[in-house]
C-alpha positions as CSV (number, residue, x, y, z in Angstrom):
1,M,14.3,-23.5,-3.6
2,R,11.2,-24.3,-5.2
3,A,9.6,-22.5,-8.4
4,V,6.2,-21.0,-8.3
5,D,3.8,-22.5,-10.9
6,D,2.1,-19.4,-12.4
7,A,-0.6,-21.8,-14.0
8,A,-1.7,-23.1,-10.6
9,L,-1.9,-19.4,-9.1
10,V,-3.3,-17.6,-12.0
11,S,-6.0,-19.6,-13.9
12,D,-7.0,-17.0,-16.3
13,P,-4.1,-14.6,-17.4
14,S,-6.6,-12.3,-19.2
15,K,-8.1,-11.3,-15.7
16,T,-7.0,-8.4,-13.7
17,I,-5.9,-8.8,-10.2
18,D,-9.0,-6.9,-9.3
19,D,-11.2,-9.4,-11.2
20,G,-9.5,-12.4,-9.4
21,A,-6.7,-13.4,-11.6
22,V,-4.8,-14.8,-8.5
23,V,-6.7,-17.8,-7.4
24,P,-5.4,-18.1,-3.8
25,W,-6.5,-14.5,-3.2
26,Q,-10.2,-15.5,-3.7
27,M,-10.1,-17.5,-0.4
28,F,-11.6,-16.0,2.8
29,G,-9.1,-13.7,4.5
30,F,-7.1,-12.8,1.4
31,N,-9.4,-10.2,0.0
32,V,-7.1,-7.4,1.1
33,Q,-4.3,-8.8,-1.2
34,P,-5.2,-6.5,-4.2
35,A,-5.0,-3.4,-1.9
36,V,-1.5,-4.6,-0.7
37,A,-0.4,-5.2,-4.4
38,R,-1.6,-1.5,-5.2
39,E,0.5,-0.2,-2.1
40,F,3.5,-1.9,-3.8
41,G,2.8,-0.1,-7.0
42,V,1.3,-3.1,-8.9
43,R,-1.4,-2.1,-11.4
44,T,-4.6,-4.2,-10.4
45,D,-6.7,-3.0,-13.1
46,V,-4.9,-4.4,-16.1
47,P,-4.9,-8.0,-17.4
48,W,-2.3,-10.3,-15.6
49,T,-0.6,-10.8,-19.0
50,D,0.0,-7.1,-19.4
51,L,1.9,-6.8,-15.9
52,T,5.5,-6.2,-16.2
53,D,7.9,-8.9,-15.1
54,D,8.8,-6.8,-12.1
55,E,5.1,-6.5,-11.0
56,R,4.7,-10.2,-11.2
57,Q,7.9,-10.8,-9.2
58,M,6.4,-8.5,-6.5
59,M,3.5,-10.6,-6.2
60,G,5.6,-13.7,-5.9
61,T,4.0,-15.4,-8.8
62,D,6.7,-15.2,-11.4
63,A,8.4,-18.5,-12.2
64,R,11.8,-17.0,-11.6
65,V,11.1,-16.2,-7.9
66,G,12.2,-18.8,-5.4
67,V,9.9,-19.8,-2.6
68,T,11.6,-21.3,0.5
């Protein structure tokens, strides 16, 4: 199991998901991810730093979440 490095995925934690906090989601074809996040109940209009641990875990970008 590998840990996800938040710093590599979230370059500016003061940004919201809607404003591009999650770097890989800025790539072509990933622009629907904020809508998917909202469907899972993640607030996309608050700064990344204000998201709960549960919200970050749902996005797979919390260091405690394993990636296989």
